[in-house]
C-alpha positions in Angstrom: 4.5 -15.1 -5.8 4.4 -18.8 -6.2 1.2 -19.4 -4.5 -0.7 -16.7 -5.8 0.5 -17.8 -9.4 -1.3 -21.1 -8.9 -4.6 -19.3 -8.9 -4.3 -17.2 -11.8 -3.6 -17.5 -15.8 -1.3 -14.5 -16.1 2.6 -14.5 -15.6 2.8 -12.7 -12.4 6.6 -12.4 -12.8 5.9 -10.3 -15.8 3.6 -7.9 -13.9 5.5 -4.7 -13.1 5.3 -2.9 -9.8 2.2 -0.8 -9.1 0.2 -2.5 -12.1 -3.3 -3.9 -11.4 -5.2 -6.3 -12.7 -8.4 -8.1 -12.5 -8.3 -12.0 -13.0 -10.5 -15.2 -12.2 -9.3 -17.1 -9.7 -8.8 -21.0 -10.7 -11.2 -23.2 -9.0 -12.7 -20.6 -6.8 -15.6 -19.3 -9.0 -14.9 -15.6 -8.7 -12.4 -12.9 -9.7 -10.1 -10.6 -8.0 -8.4 -7.7 -8.5 -4.8 -8.1 -8.0 -2.2 -5.2 -7.5 1.3 -5.9 -7.3 2.5 -3.4 -5.0 3.5 -3.6 -1.2 1.7 -1.5 1.8 4.8 -2.8 3.7 7.3 -1.8 1.3 7.9 -5.4 0.3 7.3 -6.3 -3.5 4.1 -8.5 -3.1 0.7 -8.5 -4.2 -2.6 -7.1 -2.8 -5.6 -9.1 -3.5 -9.4 -7.9 -3.6 -12.3 -9.7 -3.8 -16.2 -9.1 -3.0 -16.8 -9.7 0.6 -18.5 -12.8 0.3 -15.7 -14.2 -1.0 -13.0 -13.3 1.3 -13.5 -16.4 3.4 -12.8 -18.6 0.3 -10.2 -17.0 -0.6 -8.5 -17.0 2.8 -9.5 -20.9 3.2 -7.9 -21.5 -0.3 -4.5 -19.5 0.8 -4.2 -21.4 4.0 -4.2 -24.7 2.6 -0.6 -23.8 1.9 1.6 -24.0 4.9 3.7 -21.5 4.0 0.9 -19.0 4.7 -0.1 -17.6 8.1 -2.2 -15.0 9.1 -0.5 -11.8 10.2 -2.2 -8.8 12.4 -2.3 -5.1 12.0 0.9 -5.0 14.3 2.9 -7.1 11.7 1.9 -5.1 9.0 2.5 -1.6 10.7 6.0 -2.9 11.8 7.3 -3.2 8.0 5.2 -0.1 7.0 7.3 1.9 9.5 10.5 0.3 8.6 9.7 1.8 5.0 8.6 4.9 6.4 5.3 4.6 4.9 2.9 6.6 6.6 -0.9 5.7 8.0 -3.6 8.1 7.5 -5.1 9.4 10.4 -2.6 8.0 12.2 1.0 9.0 11.1 -0.4 12.3 9.3 -3.7 14.0 10.1 -4.8 17.7 9.6 -3.0 18.2 12.6 0.3 16.4 11.5 2.1 18.7 9.0 4.0 17.1 6.1 7.3 18.1 7.7 6.4 16.3 10.8 5.1 13.4 8.9 8.6 13.2 7.2 6.5 13.5 3.8 8.3 16.7 2.4 9.5 14.4 -0.4 5.4 14.5 -1.6 5.4 18.2 -1.7 5.8 20.0 -4.7 9.2 22.1 -4.4 8.2 24.9 -6.7 5.4 26.1 -8.6 6.4 28.5 -11.6 3.2 30.4 -11.4 1.6 30.3 -8.1 2.3 29.0 -4.7 0.2 26.0 -3.5 -2.3 26.1 -0.7 -0.5 25.9 2.5 3.0 26.5 1.4 3.5 29.7 3.7 2.0 27.6 6.5 4.7 24.8 5.7 7.4 27.5 5.3 6.7 28.9 8.9 6.9 25.5 10.5 10.3 24.7 8.7 11.7 28.0 10.1 10.6 27.1 13.6 11.7 23.6 13.6 14.5 24.0 11.5 13.9 22.0 9.0 
């Protein structure tokens, strides 16, 4: 947080998890959309900039020796440890929410009607003993 804090005027310690804001980046001449979240399960910030500004931002961040590039394998290891799924990989139209361990995202009941696919999930539950 301390490295990003030097680039924005907003006090990042006061930004709640899952909040997003747009801020100009000091000394870079462009703005970024910044979200306090973490696809890896960590509390952190995701920074989005226009494509033409990506290298400038990366160069600025890499000026600090505490920052090093990490590839998708590092991200995937962390997200898997946190139980976060990647669409198209861990969940697909062929992988049910049960198989992807995502039943926590499925509405358990609907007072008025069943949801689309509820019967299919019930069948999978019975076969797989979930």
